[in-house]
TORLUMTI-518269 format. One record per residue (C-alpha): residue in three letters; x, y, z. Coordinates in steps of 0.05 Angstrom, whole numbers, padded with zeros to 5 digits, always signed. Example, Ala and Ser with C-alpha at 12.3 -4.5 7.8 and 13.67 -1.06 7.14 Angstrom:
! TORLUMTI-518269
ALA+00246-00090+00156
SER+00273-00021+00143
This chain:
! TORLUMTI-518269
MET+00544+05852+02095
THR+00504+05788+02081
GLU+00452+05764+02131
THR+00413+05699+02124
LYS+00358+05679+02172
HIS+00331+05616+02136
SER+00366+05549+02135
GLY+00382+05511+02072
ASP+00387+05436+02062
TRP+00460+05422+02050
ASP+00496+05355+02049
ASN+00532+05335+02113
CYS+00499+05393+02152
GLU+00448+05374+02205
SER+00401+05427+02232
GLY+00393+05439+02306
ASP+00329+05468+02336
SER+00363+05498+02398
ARG+00414+05542+02363
ALA+00371+05597+02333
GLU+00386+05640+02394
HIS+00460+05643+02375
THR+00487+05690+02323
ILE+00551+05675+02285
LEU+00590+05732+02254
ILE+00633+05710+02194
VAL+00688+05757+02170
ASP+00719+05735+02103
ASP+00734+05770+02038
SER+00722+05706+01997
PRO+00649+05699+01974
LEU+00659+05624+01964
ASN+00682+05614+02036
LEU+00625+05657+02061
ASP+00574+05616+02022
VAL+00600+05549+02047
ALA+00606+05570+02119
MET+00539+05606+02121
ALA+00504+05547+02089
CYS+00533+05499+02139
LEU+00518+05540+02201
GLU+00449+05562+02179
GLY+00435+05489+02167
LYS+00452+05477+02240
GLY+00401+05530+02260
TYR+00448+05587+02276
ARG+00433+05659+02257
VAL+00490+05679+02211
VAL+00515+05749+02193
ALA+00572+05757+02143
VAL+00618+05815+02127
GLU+00677+05819+02080
ASN+00729+05856+02122
GLY+00751+05874+02192
VAL+00729+05947+02188
GLU+00656+05926+02176
ALA+00661+05875+02232
LEU+00684+05928+02282
GLU+00628+05974+02261
ILE+00572+05924+02276
VAL+00600+05879+02330
GLU+00575+05918+02391
THR+00505+05924+02363
LEU+00503+05852+02337
HIS+00538+05821+02398
PRO+00547+05752+02365
SER+00559+05689+02404
LEU+00620+05672+02363
ILE+00663+05704+02309
LEU+00694+05666+02251
LEU+00751+05709+02226
ASP+00794+05703+02163
ILE+00866+05725+02171
MET+00888+05748+02102
MET+00841+05805+02086
PRO+00848+05874+02053
GLU+00849+05938+02095
MET+00859+05902+02162
SER+00886+05832+02177
GLY+00848+05783+02220
PHE+00902+05788+02273
GLU+00894+05864+02279
THR+00818+05858+02277
CYS+00821+05808+02335
ARG+00867+05853+02375
ARG+00819+05911+02367
LEU+00759+05868+02386
LYS+00793+05849+02451
LYS+00802+05922+02469
ILE+00725+05932+02468
ASP+00699+05918+02538
THR+00630+05895+02516
VAL+00654+05843+02466
ARG+00722+05821+02490
ASP+00694+05756+02519
ILE+00664+05733+02451
PRO+00706+05674+02426
VAL+00743+05686+02360
VAL+00760+05626+02315
PHE+00808+05640+02258
MET+00795+05611+02188
THR+00860+05609+02149
ALA+00903+05572+02101
LEU+00964+05591+02143
THR+00990+05530+02179
ASP+01058+05553+02205
VAL+01070+05555+02280
LYS+01089+05628+02280
SER+01022+05649+02250
LYS+00983+05606+02298
LYS+01022+05634+02357
GLU+01007+05705+02333
GLY+00933+05687+02329
PHE+00930+05661+02399
GLU+00968+05721+02425
ALA+00918+05767+02390
GLY+00862+05733+02429
GLY+00837+05677+02385
VAL+00813+05612+02416
ASP+00819+05564+02358
TYR+00837+05553+02285
VAL+00798+05523+02226
THR+00844+05508+02168
LYS+00823+05525+02097
PRO+00796+05491+02057
PHE+00754+05471+02117
GLN+00710+05411+02127
THR+00638+05431+02143
GLU+00634+05377+02196
GLU+00696+05403+02230
LEU+00671+05475+02225
ALA+00603+05458+02255
ALA+00636+05417+02310
ARG+00685+05472+02330
VAL+00630+05525+02330
HIS+00586+05480+02372
THR+00642+05466+02421
HIS+00662+05538+02431
ILE+00590+05562+02437
SER+00578+05507+02488
LEU+00640+05529+02526
GLN+00617+05601+02523
THR+00548+05582+02549
ALA+00578+05541+02605
TYR+00624+05599+02622
ARG+00565+05646+02626
ASP+00526+05598+02670
LEU+00587+05592+02714
LYS+00592+05668+02719
ASP+00518+05672+02737
SER+00528+05621+02792
GLU+00589+05657+02816
GLN+00551+05723+02817
ARG+00497+05692+02860
TYR+00550+05665+02907
ARG+00584+05733+02909
ARG+00519+05769+02924
LEU+00509+05721+02982
MET+00580+05735+03006
GLU+00570+05810+03000
THR+00507+05811+03043
THR+00541+05784+03105
PRO+00567+05837+03154
ASP+00628+05795+03170
ALA+00691+05803+03130
ILE+00706+05741+03088
LEU+00770+05729+03049
VAL+00801+05669+03015
GLN+00876+05659+03016
ASP+00919+05608+02981
ASP+00994+05600+02978
SER+01000+05662+02933
GLY+00962+05707+02980
ILE+00891+05734+02984
VAL+00852+05714+02921
TYR+00782+05735+02942
LEU+00750+05784+02991
ASN+00681+05813+03001
THR+00660+05885+03011
ALA+00661+05878+03086
THR+00734+05860+03082
VAL+00749+05923+03043
LYS+00713+05963+03096
LEU+00746+05926+03153
PHE+00816+05941+03129
GLY+00800+06012+03108
VAL+00823+06008+03035
GLN+00791+06041+02975
GLU+00785+05979+02931
ASN+00798+05905+02936
GLN+00858+05908+02890
GLN+00897+05938+02948
LEU+00889+05873+02987
LEU+00892+05821+02932
GLY+00959+05784+02933
ALA+00973+05805+03004
SER+00974+05757+03062
LEU+00933+05762+03125
LEU+01000+05761+03162
ASP+01019+05826+03127
PHE+00969+05860+03172
VAL+00999+05831+03235
ALA+01054+05866+03274
ARG+01121+05840+03251
ASP+01141+05816+03320
ASN+01077+05775+03325
GLN+01075+05745+03255
GLU+01109+05679+03273
ILE+01063+05668+03333
VAL+01000+05686+03294
GLU+01021+05640+03236
GLN+01025+05581+03285
GLN+00957+05599+03314
LEU+00926+05603+03244
ARG+00955+05537+03225
HIS+00922+05506+03286
VAL+00853+05537+03278
CYS+00852+05521+03203
GLN+00855+05446+03214
ASP+00793+05408+03192
ASP+00773+05389+03263
GLN+00783+05460+03289
SER+00735+05498+03244
GLN+00681+05501+03298
ALA+00730+05515+03355
VAL+00732+05578+03396
PRO+00750+05636+03349
LEU+00820+05664+03351
ILE+00831+05737+03372
VAL+00884+05771+03329
GLU+00910+05842+03328
LEU+00913+05868+03256
PHE+00931+05934+03224
ARG+00886+05972+03176
ALA+00912+06006+03114
ASP+00923+06070+03153
ASP+00964+06032+03205
SER+00910+06037+03258
GLU+00903+05975+03299
MET+00841+05931+03307
ASP+00824+05869+03346
VAL+00792+05816+03302
GLU+00754+05753+03320
LEU+00776+05701+03268
ARG+00750+05635+03244
CYS+00783+05592+03190
ILE+00752+05541+03143
PRO+00796+05499+03096
ILE+00768+05501+03025
SER+00788+05489+02952
TYR+00786+05552+02910
HIS+00797+05548+02835
GLY+00828+05480+02846
ALA+00878+05504+02897
THR+00880+05486+02970
SER+00859+05549+03006
ARG+00834+05577+03072
MET+00771+05619+03080
PHE+00776+05668+03138
VAL+00715+05699+03171
LEU+00734+05762+03209
ARG+00694+05805+03257
ASP+00719+05870+03287
VAL+00718+05867+03363
THR+00762+05928+03374
GLU+00712+05968+03413
LYS+00694+05910+03458
ARG+00767+05897+03475
ARG+00781+05972+03480
GLN+00731+05978+03536
GLU+00764+05919+03571
ALA+00833+05950+03563
ILE+00816+06020+03588
ILE+00824+06004+03661
GLU+00890+05967+03650
PHE+00916+06023+03605
GLN+00901+06078+03655
ALA+00940+06041+03708
THR+01003+06036+03665
HIS+01003+06097+03619
ASP+01009+06172+03624
PRO+00939+06202+03614
LEU+00965+06264+03579
THR+01009+06234+03525
GLY+00986+06161+03525
LEU+01058+06139+03535
PRO+01078+06086+03586
ASN+01085+06114+03655
ARG+01141+06104+03705
SER+01112+06039+03731
LEU+01106+06006+03663
PHE+01174+06033+03641
TYR+01208+06004+03703
GLY+01177+05936+03688
ARG+01199+05936+03616
VAL+01270+05958+03632
THR+01274+05902+03685
GLN+01251+05852+03632
ALA+01301+05880+03582
ILE+01358+05875+03633
ASN+01340+05802+03648
HIS+01339+05786+03574
ALA+01405+05823+03562
GLN+01438+05784+03618
ARG+01421+05719+03582
SER+01435+05742+03511
GLY+01495+05787+03524
GLU+01463+05843+03485
LYS+01469+05918+03502
LEU+01411+05963+03519
ALA+01409+06038+03531
ILE+01369+06088+03570
MET+01359+06158+03541
PHE+01336+06213+03589
ILE+01303+06269+03548
ASP+01287+06336+03579
LEU+01255+06394+03542
ASP+01297+06457+03550
LYS+01262+06516+03584
PHE+01195+06480+03585
LYS+01177+06513+03651
LEU+01184+06582+03620
ILE+01133+06564+03566
ASN+01087+06530+03617
ASP+01089+06590+03663
THR+01082+06644+03609
LEU+01033+06611+03561
GLY+00994+06571+03612
HIS+00985+06498+03629
ASN+00940+06483+03570
ALA+00995+06505+03522
GLY+01046+06466+03563
ASP+01003+06403+03558
GLU+00995+06412+03483
LEU+01070+06420+03476
LEU+01081+06355+03514
ARG+01031+06318+03470
ILE+01065+06344+03407
MET+01135+06327+03431
SER+01115+06257+03454
ALA+01087+06243+03385
ARG+01150+06268+03351
LEU+01195+06227+03397
LYS+01152+06165+03387
GLU+01161+06171+03312
CYS+01236+06164+03321
THR+01232+06098+03359
ARG+01227+06025+03339
ASP+01172+05977+03359
CYS+01220+05942+03407
ASP+01236+06008+03443
THR+01195+06038+03499
LEU+01185+06113+03505
ALA+01155+06136+03571
ARG+01138+06201+03605
ILE+01159+06198+03678
GLY+01138+06268+03699
GLY+01137+06341+03679
ASP+01176+06350+03615
GLU+01219+06288+03626
PHE+01216+06231+03577
VAL+01256+06166+03580
LEU+01270+06118+03524
LEU+01289+06045+03531
VAL+01330+06026+03470
ASP+01330+05950+03469
GLN+01384+05915+03429
ALA+01420+05981+03427
GLY+01476+05963+03380
SER+01537+06008+03372
GLU+01551+06076+03401
ALA+01545+06104+03330
ALA+01474+06077+03326
LEU+01456+06110+03392
THR+01489+06175+03369
HIS+01446+06174+03306
LEU+01382+06161+03346
ALA+01398+06217+03396
SER+01410+06265+03338
ARG+01343+06245+03307
LEU+01307+06258+03373
ILE+01339+06327+03380
GLU+01323+06344+03307
ALA+01250+06321+03316
VAL+01241+06365+03377
SER+01274+06426+03346
VAL+01223+06433+03290
PRO+01185+06498+03307
VAL+01117+06487+03340
SER+01056+06532+03339
LEU+01024+06547+03407
LEU+00967+06597+03416
GLY+00979+06624+03346
TYR+01053+06637+03354
THR+01113+06596+03331
HIS+01162+06573+03384
ALA+01230+06542+03377
ILE+01238+06484+03426
SER+01300+06443+03441
CYS+01318+06385+03485
SER+01377+06356+03522
VAL+01390+06281+03521
GLY+01431+06239+03568
ILE+01450+06167+03551
SER+01470+06109+03596
THR+01482+06037+03573
TYR+01476+05968+03603
PRO+01521+05937+03628
ASP+01574+05992+03624
ASP+01539+06044+03666
GLY+01497+06001+03713
ASP+01457+05938+03721
THR+01393+05963+03753
VAL+01337+06008+03729
GLU+01350+06059+03783
LEU+01424+06065+03769
LEU+01416+06069+03693
LEU+01363+06123+03700
LYS+01405+06162+03750
ARG+01465+06162+03704
ALA+01425+06180+03642
ASP+01398+06238+03683
ILE+01469+06260+03700
ALA+01489+06257+03627
MET+01427+06298+03609
TYR+01447+06353+03657
ARG+01516+06352+03628
ALA+01485+06364+03559
LYS+01447+06424+03588
ASP+01511+06452+03617
ALA+01545+06445+03549
GLY+01494+06492+03518
ARG+01430+06451+03513
ASN+01401+06422+03449
ALA+01453+06367+03452
PHE+01465+06297+03478
GLN+01518+06266+03523
PHE+01538+06195+03540
PHE+01549+06182+03613
THR+01620+06180+03637
TYR+01645+06171+03707
GLN+01677+06240+03703
MET+01606+06267+03698
GLN+01592+06241+03767
ASP+01650+06284+03791
ARG+01623+06344+03753
LEU+01554+06331+03781
ASN+01583+06331+03851
GLU+01617+06397+03833
ARG+01552+06425+03807
LEU+01515+06404+03870
LYS+01571+06435+03911
LEU+01565+06499+03870
GLU+01490+06503+03882
ILE+01501+06492+03957
CYS+01554+06547+03956
ILE+01507+06594+03920
LYS+01456+06584+03974
GLN+01509+06597+04027
ALA+01535+06657+03989
LEU+01469+06693+04001
GLU+01473+06676+04075
LYS+01546+06695+04080
LYS+01539+06758+04038
GLU+01592+06737+03988
PHE+01557+06770+03929
TYR+01573+06841+03910
LEU+01558+06888+03853
HIS+01601+06922+03801
TYR+01574+06979+03760
GLN+01590+06994+03687
PRO+01574+07065+03663
GLN+01533+07080+03601
VAL+01554+07144+03564
ASP+01510+07192+03524
LEU+01543+07202+03456
ARG+01515+07272+03449
THR+01543+07300+03515
GLY+01596+07249+03536
LYS+01563+07247+03605
ILE+01546+07185+03643
MET+01471+07175+03631
GLY+01462+07108+03665
LEU+01494+07048+03699
GLU+01486+06973+03693
ALA+01490+06932+03756
LEU+01531+06868+03747
ILE+01535+06815+03801
ARG+01601+06786+03824
TRP+01617+06729+03872
GLU+01679+06718+03914
SER+01668+06651+03948
ALA+01706+06635+04012
GLU+01710+06563+03989
LEU+01714+06568+03913
GLY+01748+06635+03903
PHE+01724+06682+03849
VAL+01669+06649+03807
GLU+01652+06676+03738
PRO+01580+06698+03728
SER+01576+06654+03667
GLU+01588+06595+03713
PHE+01543+06609+03773
ILE+01484+06645+03741
PRO+01461+06584+03699
ALA+01467+06541+03762
ALA+01427+06592+03801
GLU+01373+06591+03746
ASP+01369+06515+03744
SER+01364+06511+03820
ARG+01314+06570+03820
GLN+01359+06608+03869
ILE+01362+06663+03817
ILE+01297+06689+03846
LYS+01329+06704+03913
ILE+01392+06729+03880
GLY+01351+06775+03836
GLU+01315+06803+03896
TRP+01383+06814+03930
VAL+01408+06853+03869
LEU+01345+06895+03868
ARG+01350+06913+03941
THR+01425+06927+03936
VAL+01416+06973+03877
CYS+01361+07012+03912
SER+01404+07016+03975
ASP+01462+07044+03934
LEU+01416+07094+03899
LYS+01392+07117+03967
SER+01464+07124+03991
TRP+01484+07165+03930
LYS+01424+07210+03940
GLU+01443+07222+04012
GLN+01514+07240+03989
GLY+01486+07292+03943
ILE+01508+07254+03880
SER+01469+07269+03818
LEU+01431+07204+03805
VAL+01426+07166+03739
PRO+01382+07105+03723
VAL+01411+07038+03742
ALA+01396+06977+03697
ILE+01383+06909+03728
ASN+01382+06844+03688
ILE+01317+06806+03701
SER+01313+06731+03693
ALA+01253+06695+03664
LEU+01237+06664+03732
GLN+01234+06732+03763
PHE+01194+06765+03707
THR+01140+06711+03706
GLY+01134+06707+03782
GLN+01065+06724+03809
ASN+01091+06776+03858
PHE+01143+06810+03815
VAL+01108+06877+03808
ARG+01091+06877+03883
LEU+01164+06865+03899
ILE+01186+06924+03857
LYS+01136+06970+03891
ASP+01156+06946+03961
VAL+01231+06954+03949
ILE+01229+07024+03919
SER+01182+07045+03974
GLN+01227+07015+04028
TYR+01289+07052+04003
ASP+01251+07115+03983
VAL+01278+07111+03912
ASP+01244+07146+03854
ALA+01222+07091+03806
LYS+01250+07130+03746
TYR+01320+07112+03769
LEU+01306+07037+03763
GLU+01312+07005+03694
LEU+01296+06932+03681
GLU+01332+06896+03625
LEU+01292+06840+03592
THR+01319+06794+03539
GLU+01286+06794+03471
THR+01267+06721+03475
LEU+01238+06729+03545
SER+01193+06786+03524
MET+01168+06748+03463
SER+01155+06681+03498
ASP+01084+06705+03514
PRO+01077+06774+03481
GLU+01008+06790+03506
ALA+01026+06774+03578
SER+01092+06811+03570
VAL+01056+06874+03545
ALA+01008+06872+03604
LEU+01063+06863+03655
MET+01107+06916+03624
ARG+01050+06966+03626
ARG+01040+06952+03700
LEU+01114+06965+03712
ARG+01112+07027+03669
GLY+01053+07050+03709
ILE+01095+07054+03773
GLY+01149+07093+03736
VAL+01199+07038+03722
SER+01234+07042+03654
MET+01251+06980+03613
ALA+01300+06960+03559
ILE+01305+06901+03512
ASP+01374+06870+03525
ASP+01417+06834+03474
PHE+01372+06857+03418
GLY+01381+06819+03353
THR+01401+06753+03384
GLY+01330+06728+03396
TYR+01267+06731+03354
SER+01217+06787+03354
ASN+01149+06802+03324
LEU+01156+06875+03306
SER+01081+06886+03313
TYR+01090+06869+03387
LEU+01156+06905+03394
LYS+01123+06971+03377
ARG+01071+06957+03432
PHE+01122+06941+03486
PRO+01127+07001+03533
VAL+01203+06999+03532
ASN+01251+07059+03529
LYS+01311+07031+03494
LEU+01342+06974+03455
LYS+01410+06948+03475
ILE+01450+06925+03415
ASP+01485+06859+03432
ARG+01560+06860+03438
ALA+01565+06803+03387
PHE+01544+06852+03332
VAL+01584+06911+03360
SER+01648+06870+03361
GLY+01643+06861+03285
LEU+01619+06931+03270
THR+01683+06956+03237
ASN+01703+06893+03199
SER+01640+06853+03184
PRO+01590+06879+03131
ASP+01536+06835+03162
ASP+01546+06861+03233
HIS+01554+06931+03206
SER+01487+06926+03169
ILE+01452+06895+03229
VAL+01475+06950+03277
MET+01455+07004+03228
ALA+01387+06972+03217
ILE+01374+06966+03292
ILE+01391+07039+03303
ARG+01346+07062+03246
MET+01289+07017+03268
ALA+01294+07042+03340
GLN+01294+07114+03315
GLY+01231+07099+03275
LEU+01198+07069+03337
GLY+01219+07127+03381
LEU+01267+07084+03423
LYS+01337+07099+03448
THR+01394+07053+03428
ILE+01454+07034+03470
ALA+01511+06992+03442
GLU+01542+06941+03489
GLY+01615+06919+03487
VAL+01645+06981+03454
GLU+01720+06973+03458
THR+01752+07013+03402
ALA+01751+07084+03376
GLY+01729+07058+03308
GLN+01667+07026+03337
LEU+01653+07090+03375
SER+01660+07133+03313
LEU+01614+07092+03270
LEU+01561+07089+03325
ALA+01564+07164+03335
GLU+01559+07176+03260
GLN+01496+07134+03258
CYS+01466+07171+03317
CYS+01468+07114+03366
ASP+01446+07146+03432
ALA+01495+07114+03481
ILE+01551+07064+03490
GLN+01573+07017+03544
GLY+01639+06980+03544
TYR+01713+06977+03560
TYR+01728+07036+03514
PHE+01701+07082+03569
SER+01703+07038+03631
ARG+01704+06966+03655
PRO+01653+06946+03707
ILE+01680+06977+03772
SER+01668+06971+03846
LEU+01617+07011+03886
LYS+01673+07054+03913
ASP+01702+07070+03845
ILE+01635+07084+03811
THR+01617+07130+03869
ALA+01681+07169+03858
MET+01668+07172+03783
LEU+01597+07198+03794
LYS+01622+07250+03844
ALA+01676+07273+03796
GLY+01627+07278+03739
GLY+01666+07230+03695
ARG+01653+07238+03621
LEU+01675+07214+03552
ASP+01719+07260+03511
LEU+01679+07271+03447
THR+01731+07314+03411
GLU+01754+07256+03368
VAL+01687+07220+03364
GLY+01659+07213+03294
ARG+01693+07205+03227
SER+01741+07259+03204
PRO+01709+07297+03145
GLU+01770+07306+03101
LYS+01755+07283+03030
ASN+01826+07278+03004
THR+01847+07223+03052
LEU+01886+07165+03023
LEU+01893+07100+03062
VAL+01952+07055+03042
ILE+01955+06983+03069
ASP+02016+06939+03060
ASP+02051+06892+03108
GLU+02119+06916+03084
PRO+02138+06982+03119
ASN+02186+06999+03062
VAL+02129+06999+03012
LEU+02089+07047+03056
VAL+02149+07094+03061
SER+02161+07091+02986
ILE+02089+07107+02969
LYS+02088+07166+03017
ARG+02153+07191+02986
THR+02124+07184+02915
LEU+02062+07224+02934
ARG+02100+07276+02973
GLY+02076+07345+02953
GLU+02008+07318+02931
PRO+01946+07348+02966
TYR+01929+07285+03004
GLU+01924+07265+03077
ILE+01960+07197+03075
LEU+01944+07145+03129
THR+01979+07078+03131
ALA+01967+07010+03161
GLU+02007+06945+03161
LYS+01947+06901+03176
THR+01875+06901+03153
THR+01853+06902+03227
GLU+01887+06970+03232
ALA+01855+06992+03167
TYR+01785+06976+03190
GLU+01795+07021+03250
ILE+01822+07077+03207
LEU+01763+07072+03159
ALA+01716+07075+03218
ARG+01748+07138+03244
HIS+01764+07175+03180
GLU+01726+07191+03117
VAL+01774+07159+03068
GLY+01767+07175+02995
VAL+01816+07125+02964
VAL+01843+07059+02990
LEU+01907+07030+02961
SER+01919+06959+02986
ASP+01969+06904+02973
LEU+01939+06838+02949
LYS+01978+06792+02995
MET+01962+06812+03066
PRO+01964+06772+03132
ASN+01898+06741+03154
GLU+01859+06763+03092
SER+01876+06783+03021
GLY+01867+06852+02992
VAL+01809+06827+02950
GLU+01774+06800+03012
PHE+01787+06866+03048
PHE+01759+06905+02989
SER+01696+06861+02984
LYS+01680+06880+03056
ILE+01693+06954+03053
LYS+01655+06958+02987
MET+01592+06940+03027
MET+01609+06984+03086
TYR+01638+07046+03051
PRO+01611+07043+02980
GLN+01635+07113+02961
THR+01707+07096+02976
VAL+01749+07082+02913
ARG+01792+07019+02917
ILE+01858+07006+02882
LEU+01895+06940+02886
LEU+01971+06939+02886
THR+02007+06874+02878
GLY+02066+06837+02850
TYR+02027+06772+02846
GLY+01973+06744+02802
THR+01946+06765+02735
ILE+01887+06803+02710
ASP+01852+06736+02698
SER+01857+06716+02771
LEU+01826+06783+02792
GLU+01773+06786+02737
ASN+01715+06768+02783
ALA+01734+06820+02835
ILE+01741+06873+02780
ASN+01675+06854+02748
GLN+01639+06860+02815
GLY+01665+06930+02825
GLU+01708+06912+02885
ILE+01770+06940+02850
TYR+01772+07008+02814
ARG+01843+06999+02788
TYR+01895+06945+02788
MET+01969+06964+02791
ALA+02027+06917+02789
LYS+02092+06923+02828
PRO+02140+06955+02816
TRP+02100+07016+02798
ASP+02117+07076+02757
SER+02115+07139+02802
ASN+02081+07182+02750
GLN+02031+07129+02735
LEU+02016+07118+02809
THR+02006+07193+02818
GLU+01959+07195+02758
VAL+01918+07135+02782
ILE+01911+07164+02852
SER+01888+07231+02823
SER+01838+07195+02778
ALA+01812+07156+02838
PHE+01799+07220+02878
THR+01762+07248+02818
GLN+01719+07186+02819
TYR+01709+07194+02894
GLU+01685+07265+02885
LYS+01635+07241+02833
ASN+01612+07186+02881
SER+01604+07237+02937
ARG+01557+07279+02894
THR+01516+07219+02873
ASP+01459+07187+02910
TRP+01501+07126+02921
THR+01471+07057+02923
GLN+01502+06988+02927
GLU+01479+06974+02856
GLN+01524+07031+02831
VAL+01585+06999+02863
SER+01591+06952+02804
GLU+01590+07009+02753
TYR+01664+07026+02757
PRO+01697+07025+02689
ILE+01744+06965+02687
SER+01816+06989+02678
VAL+01884+06960+02689
ALA+01946+07002+02702
GLN+02009+06963+02688
GLU+02078+06985+02670
């Protein structure tokens, strides 16, 4: 590195007394070039430092911090272009101007130099006058640039001290903003706002109006006018009211507008509170009925002129009252707030969601579009509501029913559209809840029928049209009747016989179930008293309790009064509570159950497995038994899932010290499996349908009981079950195995086979592949899960080993035999299967071992 601090007296180089403060860094591997350039520039009064290559330049540049760099291009180790590129990557020196000195004159080289960051070229061999002039020019430009930056910094500091937000916007968007603007819009840094337009923070529906207002206030003669009030959005989408002034300016040579903004949100909020309270629901903040009616009226008037369609959606939360009553009003209010927020998220800005009372929400869908669009929106509303919600530390599943009416098809007034959306909503509830329905004029007829049904229910109590049937419950250890369930029936003078599934929901919706429930309670106690007086040995009678009854304030008092009035021992009264009802407010349920238990009433959880339970609470419930729902019992013999669920419920109940009773038992197979698993009792058509008071009285007098001689699975271990839909095949197989030590059972359908398996301990199953309803492989896959010890052989005239490979590998098939079979081979395979069965019986069998069969194929 060469450094010279003293000027020489060279021809054509004039010294300057104001340049000593500037340092020039020369980078050139030619000593001659360095000497000439240094002599010239030192003669002008510059401080000059010279190095011979780019590496040395990069090492000293940050410490030296020259005012200008003269850079040769063709140098060893690192070219001038690469040196320049690296200089521009250093933050502290990237603004230093770089002038290339080179003999290269082609356009491509010059273009590369400018792209690398150079500001000028001096062509070798250079003229000292030109060199001095170019250096002087670029240092002057750099000085002016720095002065301009200083001035701009002073201006920026002034702009940053004002509390008002100031931004400058040209045709490309926002080009400048102060710190107050960043704070006003709630962003982390100004880059998030640069390039945006002030209109981007205006609600889309208002942008055109606000743009016209801005154009007006930004005129030269309007700069001192009354400020404009504009509603803007912050970065987090929160709204703010802003007082805005506009001043036309020129910024960087472009016609621009400077906006001065002041947040007046709080001031205007205070002004709006009174108006808001008059038009909005205080709990959810949604528009109230008054505001909603006004907006629908406006929408109808607009639709009349434009010919557009609009829709009203009536949204009702299913079973909200149950939650409100059991968890309390605070939880109910919280639920309403949560649901209103979810529903609001599904709507557009042009729609209006309102709460008009209780758990009822209404949605005005302006410019409704097609029925498909409304269907999609209704589905989104239902989906949003159905997301589980946490209340008081517990998760609850909520659903809603939605009714839809449209203008002009279903009405032309607010009242009519709301009424018909309400009708459609109730139709959705009748259809099973958690659904939506469009209004149809047939719904009006159904509504009339529903209203008529509710009137008839009320009259039925007065006219004594209700009556009870009793269905016996049988103890599986003794066969004796150990209890009854009271089931209400209705023979209407006007409607004829009405199914319970039809009138009970209507009674619940109209709250008449409370009076009906009291009637059932009194009738049961009256019948118990009558049986006692007749000397009949009494058994407990179960009564189904609705949620409205259970949560009623006087429920326990009613029970006490009725059993006292009829002089009935409380131990003969059993209350059946649904699983979901008991878990809706577990703490309250436990407290109420204990009060009932305290007066001697027993309780059962009805339809167990169909709701949701917290087992930590279940063990605290003072209940006596669990009733296994008929939906699981019906699939007990032919569904591995239902089979597993029933077995699990029985084992769990045994672990908790509870009795189990299976509902809907209709076949001997179901009975056998339940008995084998030590289920305590059954109820269903297999023993008795629900029967009249007269018939149940006779049955109790006669001591009716279940014959248990054939209950349970037969213990024979050499039982072979053959299934084939061709009777000739069954006969042929039995003939082939005649004389063998097997008990051979046959079935032509898998439905028959399931029953046989449930009633008999079958060692080997031989099944045809092609069977009605389900294939042999499907049949085997089920019984593998239900009876894992049983050995399974597939017999077929179809398919190949390849098509059955998966079933074989999964252990669903022990052997595969093709039709027609060899009699000796069949006998040998059956014998081998029973040997395997004996081995299975001696083994602690697990489902994992099912897949350990050796794969074997028996083919002729």
